[in-house]
N, C-alpha and C positions, 0 to 999 in steps of 0.2 A: 467700560467707559472711564472708570477711574484711572486705569493704566494709560489710556489714550490721552486723557486730559493732562495727567502728570507729565507724560512724555512730551506733549506739545508745549506745555508751559516751560518745562525745563529747557527744551531746545530753543525756545524763543529767548529765554533769559540769557543763555550763554551765546547763542548765535547773534542776538541783537548787538552785543558789544563788538563782536568781530565785524559785523556788517557796517556798523557805524564807523569803525576804524577804517575799513576799506573805502568807504565812500566819502569821507571828509578829510582823511590824512593823505598828504602827498607821499610818494614812494619813500623818501628819506625818513619822514616822520613815522611812516608805517613800519619801516625797518627797525627803528628805535623801540616802538611799541612792541613789536614782535619779539625783540630780544629779551624783554621782561616777561611777556606772555608765555614764552617757551618754558620759563622757570615754573610757571603754574602748571603747565602740561607735565613737566617732569615730576612735580609733587603729586599730581593725580596718579601718575603711573606707579610711583614708589608706594603711595598709600594703598593702592589696589593690591599690590603684591604683599606688602608688609602687614596690612590690617585686613582689608576687605576679603580678598579671595582666599587668603590663608584661613580666615575665620569661617568662610562659607564652606570650604571643603570639610572641615572638622564638624561643622554644625549639622551636616547631613546625618551624622551617626551618633552625635553626643548631645543629649538634652542640656547638660551642664554648659557646654560651649555655646549652644544655641541661645541661651538666655544671658550670656555673659556681657551685658552692656557696660558694666562698671569698668572693666579692663579695656574693652573695645573703645568706649568713648574717650577715656583718658589717653590711651595710646594715640588715637586719631588726633586729639587736640594738640598734644605736645609735638607730634611729628609735623603738624601743620604750622605750629609756632616756629619751628626751626626753618621750615620752608619760607615763611613770611620774612624772617630775619634775613635770610640769604637774598631774597628778592629786593628788600630795601637797600642792602649794602651794594648790590650790583647797580641799582638805579642811581645811587649816590656817585658812582664812578662814570656815569654817562651824563655829561654836562647838561644837555637839553632836558633830561629826565630828573636831574638832581632835585629840583624844587618839589617833585612829586614822589620822592622816595617813600614817604609814609603811605601814600595811596597805593603804591606798588606792593608794599608789605601787607597792608590790609587786604588788598584784592587777592593776592596769592594765598594768604592764610585762610580767608573766608571761602574761597573757591575750593580749596582742599578739604576743609572741615565739612562744608556742606555736602560735597560729593561722598565723603566717607560715611557721614551720619545718615544721608539719604539711602545709601546702599543697605545699611542695616535695617532702617525702617521699612523700606520697600520689601526686603526679604521677609520681614515679619508681618507684612501687610498692615502696617500702622499708618493708615492714610492720613490721619490728622497730623502726622509729623512729615508727610511728604507734600501733599497738595498746597497747604498755605505758603510754604517757602517757595515752591515752584511758581505759584501765581504771583506772589509779591515780587520775586526776582524778575519775572517776565515783565511785570508792569513798570518797575523801576527802569529796566533796560529800554523799554519802548519809549516811555515818557522822557527819560534822560537822553535817549538817542535823538528824539525830535528836538529837544532843547539844544543839544550839541550841534545838530545839523543847521538849525535855523537861527539860533540866537547867540551861541558862544563865539567869542573872539579868539580865545586861545584854544584851538582845536585839540592839540595834544593833551593839554591839561584837562579839557572837557572829557575826552575819551577815558583818561585814567580815572577821573571822578565817577563817571558812569559805571565803569568796571568795578570799582571798589564798592560803590553804593548798592549795585544789584546783587553782588555776591554776598555782601554783609547782610543785606536784608533777608536773603534766603537762609543764610547761616543762623541768624538770630532766631528764626522760626523753626530751626531743626531741633532734634532732641539734644538736650544739653548734657554734658558729662555729670556723673554723680560722684566721681572721684577726681581730685585735683592734685594727686601726688605725681610729681614729675618722673619719679623712678618707675612708674607703671609702664612707660614706654620700653625701658630696658627689660623689665620683667616679662613684658609681652613678647619681645624678641626672643628671649630665652625659652619661653614656654612654647612658642610656635615655630622654633627654628627649623624643624624638619619639613614643614610645609612652606615656610617663607623662602628657604634656600633656593629650590628649583624655580619658584615663581619670580623671585627677585632677579635671579640670573637671566631668566627669560626676558624680563622687563628691561633690564639694563642693556641687553643685546639690542632690543627694539629701540631703546632711547639713544643708543650710539648712532643709529641711522636717522631716526626721526627728529632728534634734538641736537645731537653732536654735529651731524653734517651741516645743518643750517648755520650753526655758529662758525663752522669752518668756512662757510661761503662768504662771510662778511669781509675778510681781507682779500678774497679772490674776486668778488664782484663789486665791492664798495657798498655803502649803506643803501643808496637808492635802488640799485639793481637787486640787492638782497631783499628789499621791501617787495619788489615785484616777484622774486622767487618765492617768498613766503605767501604772497597773495594767491599764487596758484594753489598752494596747499589749502589756504583758507576758503577758496571757492568750494572745496569739498567739506567744509565745516558742517553744512546741514546734514550730510551723511553720517558723520561721526556723532553729531549731537542727537540725532534721532536714535541711533543705536545705543548711545551711552545710557539713557534712562532705563532702557529695557534690558541692560546687560545682565542683571541678576536672573531674569527669566530666560534670556537667550542661552546662557551657559548651561542651562539644564535641558535645552531643546535637543531632541534626537535628530541627527542629520539624515534626512530622507531624500530620495530622488526628487520628490516634488518640491521640497525646500530648495534644493540646489537649482532647479529650473527657475523657480520664482526669484531667487536672489540674482541669478545671472541676467534674467530679463530686466529686472529692476535696475541693475547696474548699467546695462546698455542704454536704456531709456534715460536714466539720470545723466549719464555722460553726454549724450546727444543734447539734452536740454542745457547743460552747463556750457558746452561749446557754443551753442546758438545764442545763449544769453550774452556771453562775453563778446562774441562777434557783433551782435546787434548794438550793444552799448557803444562800441568803438565806431561802428558804421553810422550811427545816428548822431555822433559827436556829443554825447551826454557828458556833462562834467560831474563825474562821480569819483573824484579822488584817484586813488591807486587803481581802482577797478577799471577806469577809463583807459589805462595804459596796457591792458592785457589783450587787446584785439589781435595783435600779431601772434599771440600764443594760444589762440582759441582751440586749435586742434589738440595739441599736447595737454591743454588744460582739461578738455573733455575726456581724453583717454585716461588721464590721471584720476579724475573723479569716478569714472566707471570702475577702474581697477581698484581704487581705494575702497569702494563699497564692497566689492567681492572679497578682497583680501581681509578687510577688517571683520566682516561677518564670519568668515570661516576660521579666522584666528581665534575669535571668541568661542566658537564651537570647539576648537581644538583645546583651549584652556579648560573647558568644562568636561571633556570626554577623553582626550587623548593621553597617552602615556608621556612621561617626561622626555623620553628619547625623541618622540615625534615633535614635541615643542622645540627641542634643541635644534633638530634638523631644519624645521621651518624657519625658526628665528635666525639661524646661522645664514641660511640662504638670503633671507630678507635683509639682514644686516650688511652682509658683504656687498650685495647689489646696491642697497640704499646708500652706502658710503662711497663705494668706488665709482659707480657710473655717474652720479651727479658731479662729483669732483673732477673726473676726467672730462666731462662735458664742459664744465666751467673753464678748465685750463685750456682746452682746445678751441672752443667756440663761444665762450662767454655765456651770457645769460640764456640765450636760446638753446645752446647745447646742454646747459645744466638742466633746463626745464624738460627738454625732450628726453634726455636719458633718465631723469627722475621718473617720468611717466612710464618709460620702458621698464625700469627696475620694479616699479609698483605692479605693472602688468604681469611680469614673470612671477613675482611673489604671490600674486593672486592665484595663478595657476598652481603653484607649488602648494599653497595652503589647502586649496580645494582637493587636490590629489591626496595629500596626506590625511585629511579628515576622512575621506571615503575609503582609502586603502585598507583592506582587511575587514571592512564591514559589509554585511549583506544589505544591499540597497533595497528599501521597501517603498 
């Protein structure tokens, strides 16, 4: 029950901000918001490899590492400070976002630190450091989202404020660092370099496609169509946000035949629901910001959502169980497809081509990750 409650609250907290952005921002504004939100996603990815997953691998066999919050907390804090500074600087150079540069910095920092501290606390079953932050973050996201939707005049500023407030509220209730020495981050990297190296290379390959490609789309599609391109990915946010809170448990789960069947069935159903929802919003003429403009892309959106669930689940299983070579192969395939196909689609057919080939690339990647996880294992 604790795991279910924490997962639901965490998902609502992060999903709420993205949903609010989808339904009140027009495509151009949503494109601007996404350009900064992607920096938060990049920070999460890097912190998972540099701090969280590298610590978890060693903590399985070392009592000393398992209890090493002093170094873990300080390394997480200063890594996220760097991420927040980068986000603030980027926002300053985007004129519509410039007044909210400090909100961008706070949101990215707090999102990164909360995720990293939560990973540690959940791994240690310290529910008093998990549940309060999840619940408060969710409440701020919901209440702030309602205010932004019904009462705010400046929608872009309102979304940035809700994002910063919800992530900061969750971060404040997380476990706080016990060491404030900035050099701890450097010492951490040196101490864990043998585990950080493979995980970080894998993450950067993933980020090249998941984050680098969207940035490349901005000059190809323009800010408004870029907002629609990102909206397709954000329709799958519920999938990623449900998986993210249970990541520490999932990476330790044994890949069985039954698990594979359940994941595939869930992916198909989720994809169909996503396509039907997007189509219905357009058919009914509902005014829900960027989300109302996705009706013509309902089929590739549903395909992407289904493939994303399958791919992301088996990728996490691979990170927990597979050899580094397997991770390199899977990530290389996903990166090449995730970069080449959407860009080719954008160059040849514009927004529709980019979205369709993005969905195809994700589908092929899902098949590859599934095969790699089960290859060589006895299915039980």
